[in-house]
C-alpha positions in Angstrom: -26.0 50.9 156.2 -25.6 48.0 154.8 -26.5 47.3 151.7 -29.8 45.0 150.9 -29.3 41.5 149.6 -31.3 43.2 146.0 -28.6 46.0 146.3 -25.1 43.4 147.6 -21.9 43.4 145.3 -20.9 40.2 144.1 -17.8 38.8 143.3 -18.2 38.9 139.9 -18.5 41.5 137.5 -20.1 42.0 134.7 -21.7 44.7 132.1 -24.7 45.6 129.7 -27.1 47.6 128.6 -29.8 48.8 130.9 -33.5 51.0 131.1 -33.2 53.0 133.9 -36.9 54.6 133.9 -39.6 53.8 132.2 -38.5 55.9 128.6 -37.2 52.5 127.4 -34.1 54.1 126.4 -31.1 51.6 128.0 -27.7 52.7 128.3 -23.8 51.1 129.6 -24.4 49.8 132.2 -21.9 48.2 135.1 -23.5 45.5 137.9 -22.1 41.8 139.7 -23.3 38.1 139.0 -23.1 35.9 141.9 -20.1 33.9 141.9 -20.7 30.2 140.4 -22.0 27.6 143.3 -21.8 24.3 143.2 -25.0 23.7 140.8 -24.4 26.2 138.8 -23.0 26.8 134.8 -21.0 30.7 133.8 -22.1 31.1 130.4 -20.2 33.5 128.4 -23.2 35.3 126.7 -22.5 35.4 122.7 -26.3 36.3 121.0 -29.4 38.2 122.8 -32.9 38.0 121.2 -34.9 41.0 121.4 -38.5 39.7 122.5 -41.3 41.6 122.4 -41.9 41.3 126.2 -38.6 43.4 126.3 -40.3 46.5 124.9 -43.3 45.4 127.0 -40.7 45.8 130.3 -38.4 48.4 129.6 -41.5 50.8 129.4 -43.3 49.2 131.9 -46.4 48.9 130.0 -47.5 46.4 132.7 -46.5 48.0 135.2 -44.4 46.2 137.5 -41.6 46.8 135.8 -38.2 48.0 138.3 -35.3 49.8 137.3 -32.3 49.8 136.4 -33.3 46.6 134.3 -31.0 44.5 131.8 -33.8 42.9 130.2 -32.9 39.4 127.6 -34.5 35.8 128.0 -32.6 34.4 124.3 -29.6 34.4 125.6 -27.0 31.6 123.6 -23.2 31.2 125.3 -20.3 28.9 126.0 -19.3 27.3 129.0 -16.5 29.1 131.1 -16.9 27.4 134.7 -18.9 25.2 136.2 -20.0 24.0 139.9 -18.4 21.3 141.0 -21.8 19.2 141.3 -22.3 19.9 137.6 -22.8 16.9 135.4 -24.6 18.0 132.5 -22.1 21.0 130.9 -18.9 20.6 130.1 -16.7 23.8 129.9 -16.6 24.8 126.2 -20.3 23.8 125.1 -23.0 25.8 123.8 -25.5 26.6 125.9 -29.1 28.6 126.3 -30.8 30.3 129.2 -34.5 31.5 128.9 -37.5 33.2 130.3 -36.6 31.7 133.8 -33.3 31.1 135.6 -35.2 29.3 139.3 -38.2 28.1 140.9 -39.1 25.9 143.8 -38.6 22.8 142.2 -40.7 20.6 144.7 -44.4 22.3 144.0 -47.0 20.1 141.6 -45.5 22.1 138.4 -41.8 21.9 138.9 -42.2 18.0 139.5 -44.5 17.8 136.6 -41.6 19.7 134.6 -43.4 22.7 133.7 -41.0 25.0 136.2 -43.2 28.0 134.1 -46.5 27.7 135.9 -44.6 27.6 139.4 -45.5 29.6 142.0 -42.1 30.6 143.0 -40.4 30.7 139.3 -37.7 33.4 139.1 -37.6 35.8 135.5 -33.8 36.2 133.9 -34.4 39.6 134.6 -36.3 42.2 136.7 -37.0 38.8 139.6 -35.6 38.7 142.8 -33.5 35.1 142.8 -33.8 33.2 145.9 -30.6 34.8 147.6 -32.8 37.3 147.5 -30.6 39.4 144.9 -32.0 41.3 141.2 -31.8 39.1 138.7 -30.8 41.1 135.4 -31.4 39.3 132.2 -28.8 38.5 128.3 -28.2 42.4 127.2 -24.9 41.2 129.0 -21.8 40.0 128.7 -21.8 36.9 131.8 -25.0 35.3 133.4 -24.1 32.7 136.2 -27.6 30.1 136.4 -28.7 26.9 138.4 -27.8 23.9 135.7 -31.7 22.6 135.6 -32.5 26.4 133.8 -29.7 25.7 131.4 -30.7 24.0 127.7 -28.0 22.2 125.6 -27.6 24.1 122.2 -28.1 21.1 119.1 -24.5 21.1 116.8 -26.2 22.0 113.7 -28.0 25.0 115.0 -26.6 27.9 113.8 -26.2 30.4 117.4 -27.4 33.3 116.4 -30.7 32.6 115.0 -30.7 29.8 117.9 -31.4 32.5 119.9 -35.2 33.8 119.8 -36.1 30.4 120.0 -35.8 30.0 123.9 -38.2 32.1 123.9 -40.9 32.4 120.2 -39.7 28.9 119.7 -41.3 27.3 122.7 -44.0 29.4 123.2 -45.5 28.6 120.3 -44.4 25.0 119.9 -45.4 24.4 124.0 -49.2 25.2 123.3 -48.4 23.4 119.6 -47.9 20.0 121.7 -50.4 21.1 124.2 -54.1 21.2 122.5 -53.2 18.8 119.8 -52.0 20.9 116.9 -49.3 18.8 116.1 -51.4 16.2 114.6 -50.6 15.8 110.4 -53.2 16.9 108.6 -55.1 19.2 110.3 -55.3 22.8 109.3 -53.7 25.9 111.2 -54.2 29.3 111.1 -51.2 31.6 112.8 -52.5 34.8 113.5 -49.6 37.8 113.8 -46.9 36.5 111.6 -44.3 38.6 113.9 -41.1 36.8 116.2 -43.4 34.2 117.1 -45.3 33.5 114.0 -43.1 32.8 111.8 -41.7 30.1 113.9 -45.1 28.8 114.6 -45.6 28.8 110.7 -42.1 26.4 110.6 -43.6 24.2 113.4 -46.8 23.6 111.9 -45.3 22.5 108.1 -42.7 20.4 110.4 -45.8 19.1 111.9 -47.4 18.3 108.7 -50.4 20.7 109.1 -51.5 22.9 106.7 -51.0 26.1 107.6 -53.0 29.1 106.6 -51.5 32.5 108.3 -53.5 35.3 109.3 -52.3 39.0 109.2 -53.1 42.5 108.7 -50.5 43.6 106.7 -50.6 42.5 103.0 -47.4 42.5 102.0 -46.3 39.6 104.3 -48.6 37.4 101.8 -44.9 36.7 99.5 -42.7 35.7 102.5 -45.5 34.0 104.1 -46.2 31.7 100.6 -42.6 31.6 99.6 -40.4 32.1 102.0 -41.9 30.4 104.6 -43.8 27.8 103.0 -47.3 28.7 104.2 -50.8 27.3 102.2 -52.2 30.0 102.5 -53.2 33.7 102.9 -55.9 35.7 104.6 -55.5 39.6 105.5 -57.7 40.0 108.4 -59.1 43.7 106.7 -60.9 41.7 103.5 -64.5 41.1 105.2 -65.1 39.0 101.7 -61.9 36.5 101.8 -62.4 36.3 105.5 -66.1 35.4 105.4 -65.3 32.8 102.4 -62.5 31.2 104.8 -65.1 30.8 107.6 -65.6 27.2 109.3 -62.4 26.1 108.0 -59.7 25.6 110.8 -58.8 23.2 112.7 -56.9 25.4 115.5 -55.7 29.3 115.7 -52.6 30.1 117.2 -53.4 33.4 118.3 -49.7 35.3 118.6 -50.5 39.1 118.3 -49.5 41.5 121.1 -52.1 44.5 119.5 -55.3 44.7 121.4 -57.5 43.4 118.5 -61.0 40.9 117.4 -61.2 37.2 118.7 -64.9 37.9 116.7 -63.6 36.4 113.2 -61.1 34.7 114.1 -63.8 32.7 116.2 -65.5 32.3 112.4 -63.1 30.7 111.1 -62.7 27.7 113.0 -64.4 24.3 112.8 -66.9 22.8 115.1 -65.2 22.1 118.2 -61.9 24.6 116.9 -59.7 25.8 119.7 -58.5 29.4 119.6 -55.3 29.8 121.6 -53.6 32.9 122.9 -49.9 33.6 122.9 -50.0 37.4 122.7 -49.9 39.6 125.6 -52.0 42.9 125.4 -52.0 45.4 127.4 -55.0 45.8 127.4 -58.3 43.2 128.5 -59.4 41.6 124.7 -63.5 40.7 124.3 -64.4 37.5 124.4 -67.5 36.8 122.2 -69.6 33.9 124.1 -72.1 33.2 120.8 -69.6 31.4 118.8 -68.4 29.3 121.6 -71.6 27.5 122.5 -73.3 27.2 119.2 -69.5 25.8 118.1 -68.4 23.5 121.1 -65.0 26.0 120.2 -62.2 26.7 122.6 -60.4 29.7 123.9 -57.0 29.0 125.7 -53.9 30.2 126.6 -50.3 29.0 126.7 -47.3 30.9 128.8 -44.0 29.4 127.4 -43.1 26.3 127.8 -41.2 23.6 131.1 -37.3 23.1 130.4 -38.4 19.3 129.9 -40.4 21.3 127.2 -38.1 23.4 125.9 -34.9 21.4 125.5 -37.3 18.5 123.0 -37.9 22.1 121.3 -34.8 22.1 120.9 -33.9 19.2 120.0 -36.9 18.9 117.3 -35.6 22.0 115.6 -32.2 20.8 115.1 -33.8 17.2 113.8 -35.7 19.7 111.1 -33.2 22.3 110.9 -35.6 25.0 112.4 -34.6 28.5 113.4 -35.8 32.0 113.6 -35.2 34.4 110.7 -33.5 37.4 112.3 -31.4 41.0 111.4 -28.5 40.8 113.3 -27.5 43.9 115.1 -24.7 45.8 117.3 -25.6 46.5 121.0 -25.1 49.8 119.7 -28.1 49.8 117.5 -30.3 48.2 120.7 -32.4 51.2 121.3 -33.5 51.9 117.7 -34.0 48.2 117.2 -36.8 48.5 120.3 -38.4 51.8 118.4 -38.2 49.5 115.3 -40.1 46.6 117.3 -42.1 49.2 118.4 -43.7 49.7 115.0 -43.3 45.9 113.5 -40.6 46.6 111.6 -38.7 43.2 111.6 -38.3 39.6 109.9 -38.8 38.3 112.1 -36.8 39.2 115.5 -33.7 41.1 115.9 -30.7 39.4 117.7 -28.2 41.3 119.4 -24.2 40.2 118.7 -23.5 40.5 122.6 -20.1 39.1 122.3 -18.4 41.1 119.2 -20.1 44.6 120.3 -20.6 44.8 123.9 -16.9 45.4 124.7 -16.7 48.5 122.4 -19.5 50.2 124.1 -17.6 49.8 127.9 -17.2 52.9 128.9 
């Protein structure tokens, strides 16, 4: 019986770590990539960030995971080959690959450089590419990507600490720009000080905002104020301090992926304030309507950004020397890292040193 397009063998041999069921355990996995086409860039993967969505995906928390699955969509690497029609990238250059590797390229969203909202977007892993083949992510040694979905990495940024910007960075940068959070002098609350939140603090300060971190963890106060440069810190469980801060913030960027109450956050907003959520809890959140009506407040959401905006974000990071705070790990530590990530035990993003650890894991 002929193999389906999804299971078809391809010319380029690849190796990585894959989850094979909803236990989420990752183990060595041999697979194949397509040959480099005229519009493609072949990337040797050097580093890959570990996103919270990787954890949700390998455990099928959202209900649409398919196995085997090679996660990873915060990819930084070096160009090893380019197709005949590729002019933007050259062999030897450092590049990035983020959350998506394809789209229809002709719909209204794509024409506005918002490929991330295209109905036919192709995720970097756990999806089918245009030719029907399965997409596998960055917990692997090599990837082949259409040039439209490849990004330039500024020369001054360290590659390992840049990797999380390909998802965590753009996921907070995009709503900050779209919802007007880049206005100097305004007051921004950042709810949750994890992989997304800590980058949002850095962006906020670079935009000239007053930034207050809102966290359920009192032990993060020193780091928020003295390392990340936040102007204030609120413990969300401290009712007295939360009450004292009511009506003081222009914006709140909610990065929390766990189920939580929105009511206290809405209370912190000024008249016309905006609460924008980018976290993805696996259960619906309750939305109190009275604070919205009586404060003319807005609750909105945002996905990661399109390719043009992602490149803008990377260039902004290069100008302001912004990177993620990371813990660099070897590939054989990934299952322990996932366990720690589930407990929020990382400051603030795991990054896999793919090139220096994956070859030793081959079987």
